[in-house]
N, C-alpha and C positions, 0 to 999 in steps of 0.2 A: 520442803517444796512448797507447802501452804495449800490452802483450799483452792486457790485460783489455779496454781500450777497443776494440781491433781485434776481439776476440771478440764483444762486445756488438753492435757495428755489423754484424759479419758475420752474426749471427743475424737481424738485421732484414732485411738484404738478401737473404740466401739464403732466409729464410722467405717473402718475397714471391715468389722464384723458384719455391719449392715450390708455392705456390698457383697460380701462373701456369702451371707445367708440368702439374700434376695436372688442372686445370680445362680446359687447352687454350687459355687466353686469352693471346694474344701469344706463343705458343710454336710456332715453325715445326716443331721436331722432333716435338712431340706431334701437331701438326696433320697432319704427313706420315704419322705412325704411324696416325692415325685413317683417313686416306684410304686406307691400304693394307689396312685391315680390311674384309672383305667384307660385314659385317653392319651396317646403319645403325641397328639398334634396340638398340645396346649400352646397358645401364642405368647410365649415368654417375652419376646421382644416387644410386642405391643403392650403387654402388662407393665414392662418397665418404662415404656414411653408414657403411658398414662400415669404411672406413679411419679416419674420425674417431673411431669407438668404440674401434678398436684403438689409436690414438695415445693417447687418454685413459687407457686401461687400462695400456699399457706405460709411459708417462711416470710414472703414479702409482706403478707397481711399483718404478721406479728412482730417482726423485727423492728418496724419503724418506731414502735412505742419508746424504745430505749433512746432513740436519737431525737425525740421531739425537742428537748431543751436546746441541743446544739443547733437544730434546724431553725428554732425561733431566734436564737441569738445571731446566727449568720444572716438570716433574712430581715432582721430588725423589726421583729413583731413580739408580742407577748406569747408566753408559752401556752396559755389557754387558747389563743387564736390558732395555734399550730395544731391543735388537736383535730381540726378539720381535715388534716392530711390522712388521718386514721378513719374518722367517721364517714367522710366522703367515699372512701374506698369500700368500707364494709356495707354501707347502705346500697351503693350502686351494685356491688357483687350480689347482694341478696335479692334485689328487685329484679335483676335481669336473668337469674338462673331459670325461672319458669319458662322463659323463651327458648331455652336450649334445646328441648325435645322437638319443638316445631321446626326450628332452624335446621336441625340435623336431618329431619325427614324431608323438609322442603328442599334443601341445597345439597344434602349429602354430608356424611360425617367427615370425610377427608378434607373437603373444601372448607367447612366451618372450623374444624380444629387448626388447620393451617392458617387461616385468616386470624383466628383468635390468638395464636401463638405470635404471629407477626405484629398484631396490634399490641399485645402485651410487651414485646421486646422493644418496639419503637417508643412506646409510651415510657418505658423504663429509662430509655436514653433521654426523653423529654424531662423526666423527673431529676435525672442527674444533672441536667444543664439548666434547670429552672432558675431564673433570675429573681423571682418573687414568689410570695406565698400563694396569690391567686393562680399563677401559672402552674405551680406545683400541685395544688389541689385539682386543677383541671386535668393535668397529666395523670394523676392518681385515679380520677374518674375514668379516663381512657383505659388505664391499666385494669381497672376492675371490670370494665366491659369486656376486655379480652379474657380475663380470668373467669368470668361468669359463664362464658362458652367453652373455654379451654378444658377446664377440669371435668364438668359433667358430660361433655361430649367424649372426652378421653375415656372416662369410666364406661360410658354407654358402648363405646366401640369394643372394649374389652368384654363386657358382659354379653354382648351379642355374638362375640366370636368363640365363647367357650361352651362346652357341654354342661348340662346341668350338674353332673357329677363333679365338675371342676370349679364350681362357683366358690367354694371355700378357698381353694388355691388362688384363684383370682383375687379374691378379697384380701388374702394374705399379702399379695403385692400392693394392692391399693390402700391398705390401712396404715402401713408404716410411715408414710409421709405425714399424715394427720397426727399420728403419735409423736413423731420425732420433732418436726418443725416448731411447734409451739414451745417446746421445752428447750430446744437448742437456741431459739432466737434471742432470749435475753442476754445470754453470755456472748453470743456472736455479735449482737448489736453493741454490747458494751465495749467489746475489744475493737470493733471498727471505729466507734466514736472516740475511744480513748487514744488509739494509736494511728488513726487515719483521718478520715473526713466522712461526714454523714452521706455525702453523695456517692461514696463507694458502695453503699447498701444497694443503690439502684443500678449502679454501673455494672456490678458482677452479674446482673440478669442478662446483660447484652450477649456475652459469648456463650452463656448457657442456652439462651433463646435461639441463637444462630445454630447451634449444634442440634437443638431440638427440631428446628425446621428441616435441617438436612436429614435427621433420623426419620422424621415423620414422612418425608417424601419417599423414603425407601421402605418403611415399614407398612404404612397404611395403604392399603389397596384402593384403587380408584373406585368410587361408588357413585351412583347417580341418586336422584331423589327417590325417596320410598313412597311419597305420597304428594298429591297436589292440593292438599287441604288449605283452604283460605285461613289467614290469620284471624283468630278470634279476638278482635280489637277490644270488645267490651271486657272479655275475661282477662286480657293482658292488662288493660288499664286498671281494672279492679285489683288484680294481683299486685301490680307495682304500688299502687296507693296503699293497700292494706299492709303489705309486707314493709314498705318503706316506712309507714307510720309506727309499725311495731319495732323496727330497728331503731328508728329515731327515739322512741321511748326508751329502749334499752340503753341507748347512748346517753340520753339525758340523765337516766339514773346513776351513771358513773361520774357525772359532773358535780362539783361543789360550788355553791350550795345547789340542792336539787329544787328545781322550779316545779313545784307539785301541780300547779294549775296547768301548766303547759303539758305536763306528763298526763294529767287527766284527759285533756283534750286529745292527746295522741291516742290514748287508750280507746277513747270513744270512737274516733275515726277508724282505727284499726278494726275494732270490733264490728261496727256498723257496715263499713265497706267490705270487710272480710266475710260477714254473713251474706250480704247481698251478692257478692262474688261467687260464694259457694252455691247459693241458689241458682245463679245464672249457669255456672258450670255443670250442674246436675241437669239442666233443662236444654242446654245448647245443642244444636245438631252436630257441630264440630268444635267441642270445647278445647280451650288452650290446654288444659289438663283434665283427663278423664278420671274423675274421683271414684269411679267404680273399683279402682285398684285397692281402695281402702277397705273394701269388703273382704279382701284376703286377710285372714285373721292374723297371721304372722307379720305381714307388712304393717297392718293397722297397729299392732302392739309396739312395733319399732317406732313408728311415727308418734305414738303417745308415750309410752314408758321409756322407749329408747331415747327420746328428746330429753327427758329428765335425766337420764344417764349422761347424755352429751353435755347438759348444763353443768353437772357436777364435775366431770373430768376437765371441762374447759376452765372452770373457776380455779382449780388447783395451781396451775403454772402462773396464773394472775396474782393470786393471794400470797403464795410463798415468798417471791422476791420482795413484795412490799412489806410483809411481816418481818423478814430478815433485815431489811434496810431500816425501816421506820420504827419497828418496835424493838429490835435486838441491836440496831446500830452497826450492821455490817455494811461494807462498801458495795456498790452496784455489781462490780465484777465478781467479788467473792460470793455475793447472793446468787448471781447468775450461775457461777460454777457449782454451787450446791444443788441448784435445780437440775443439773445434769444427772443427778441420782435417779430422778424420774426417767430420764432418757435411757439410763443404763438398765433399769428395770424393764422398760419397754422392750428393749432389744434382746436382753438375755432370755426372756421368756417367749419371745416371738415364735421361734421355731417349733415350740411345743404347743401352741395354741390349737392348731388344727388336730393334732393327735389327742389332746385333751377333750375336744369336742367329739371326736370319734369314739373315744373310750367311755365317756360319761354321758354324752348327749348334750345338745345346746341348752335345753331347759335346765338341766341339772347344774351346768357350768355357770349359767346366768344367776341362779339362785345362790350358788356358792360365792360368786364374785360380789353380789349384793350384800351378803352377810359379812364377808371378810372385809369389803371396802368400808362398810359402816363402822366396823371395829377399828380399822386403821384410821379413819378420820377422827373417831373419838380419841385415839391415841395422839394424833397430831394436834388435837385441841389443847393438849397439856403442855405443848412446847413453851418454854419460857427462857429468861435470860440465863438461867442455870443449867439448861439442858445441853449435855455434851453434843458437839457437832456430829460425832459418829452416830448417835442415836437419831438425830434428825435425818442424817443421810440413809440410815436403815429404814426409817419410816417412809421416806420418800421412794426409796427403791422398791419396797413392798407395794406401795401405792401405784408405782409405774408398772410393775408386773400385772396387778389386777387390772389396771387401766387398759393394757395391751389385750388381755384375755377377754374382757368384757366388750371392748370396742370391735375386736374381731368376730365375737359371737353375734353381736347385734348386727353388724354389717352383713354377715353371711345369712342370717335368718331373714333379713330385710328382703332379699331377692330370691330366696329359695323357692317360694311358692308362687312367684309372680309369673304369669303367662308371657310368652315372648312378644305378644301383640300389646301387652301393657307395660313392657319394660321401659320404654321412653317416658311415659307418664310417671311410673314409679321412681325412675332415676332423678327426674327434674324435681318432683315433690320431695323426695328424700334429701336432695342437696339443699333445696331452699329451707327446709325445716331444720336441717343440721346448722345452717348459718344462724337461724333464730335461736337455736339452742346454745351455740357458742356465745352469742351476744347476751342473752339473758342469764347465762351462767356468770359471766363477768358483772352483769348488772346486779344480780342477787348478792354477790360478794361485796360490791361497792355500797350498795344501800345498807346492808347489815353493818359494815364497818362504820359508815357515816351515822347510823342511827344509835348504835351501841357505844361507840367511842372507845375510850382507853380502859376504863375500870369495870370489871364484871365480877365482883366478889372473889371467888377462889380461882377463876380462870386467869392463867398467867399472861396471856397474850391479848386480853380484852376482847374487842370486836372480832379479831382474827380467830380467836378461839371459837366464838359463837358461829363464825362462818363454817368452820369444820364440822361443828355440831349440826348445823343446818344441812350440810352436805351428806352427813350421816343419816339424817331423816329422809333426804331424797333417795339415798340408796335403798333404804328399807321400803319405800314405795315402789321402787324398781323391782325389788324382790317380789312384792305382791303381784305385779305385772307378769314377771317370769313364771310364777306359780300357776298362772292361768293358761299358760301355753300347753299344747299337747305334749305328751312325754317324749315323742319321737320327732318333734318339729325340726325341719331342716335336715334330717338325717340323709336324705337322698342327695343333698348338695355337698356332702362332705367327701365323697369318693371313698376308695379303699374298702376295708371291711368294718 
């Protein structure tokens, strides 16, 4: 059948497994988890709605990369110019996320979520019909504006609807899209470009979006504004400029050649404006984001060390396809199929993540994941032309399992100790920092590959091997952060015994 055929079949089989595990149909693991949860009124439909919106947005953000050469050729532009389709989306998404909490409180979560979903869907149609690159980039900006509200507000609706003992269960629903979508995107994008047209990538969002609107109208209860707080215009402007500059720096670091002077200017802008914005937020009567939530030790640890973890796991789906294609000479579709080993590892272990945290505690799980991930990355650094594909698949499968466990643990502990009154601020801040972590994970990999190049002594994959060693170091640092957490951190959010 070949690697490609195995990957395609694997997507179908594992995709069915995802649906069964998430919905609880035919899954003893999830059924036992539900039985251990003390609250019978868990909003499963709402959790699935939030997860579906998240999956659509994350998949759309990552799948486009594979189609850039086809887009450029069809629209009559250089491939380097077409990268604006990706960068405009990611930057817009990151800079608008901090507004999500204020909008949800000011206009109601149901209204904001529905509006965001409609905007995302209509913009997807605009992308599919775009006659030129400027129009396509403009539609991508509109898409990102919808996604920036849709995903964090959907998660906020779920977190506000669950009891504290059900937080881990809610996070289990909300984490699988972020684990699956970036890994599935390279293969799916390659198949669409190879057998259809790049415009299909955007067109598939339209029926999904329509179904999402219908589902949201039925699932989300009508709600009014929670507060009539005026918009903190200074805080909003500062956050937009600082985060936008940081995201621009991350994107510039992925370009070749790297324009170091522009990068330095971006870093200075991000640092200075960021510092001034933080100072303003701490002093303002009605700040856009209340930074007092960072005093919650568990949440602060996730914002710090958890962002490092996010950088590491975001770099892997970016590095592996490039290494397999550019270093080992594999085809794009075959390389994308191999990356589904990460996807398989994510899904296979997912039903066990909450039981593992209940049995050993979140702190111990994070420590174990950090050590095991560092060892796994060190092993992946040894991949070369002579490495059997089965060993590569095993390494990626193990990395995928660890990725799923650690991701679930960090996301659970992030909100475990956050007071209900601070949940909106924590959710928006967490979402924005996650986007920065994703961008800088890819940037770290790109810069390392560019600086190191092809040959590094005994390392078989050159710069790609060095990237994996760097990720191993990041994991060790994350382990230090986990060791500083209380031994029973987040235990009350796990439910069960």
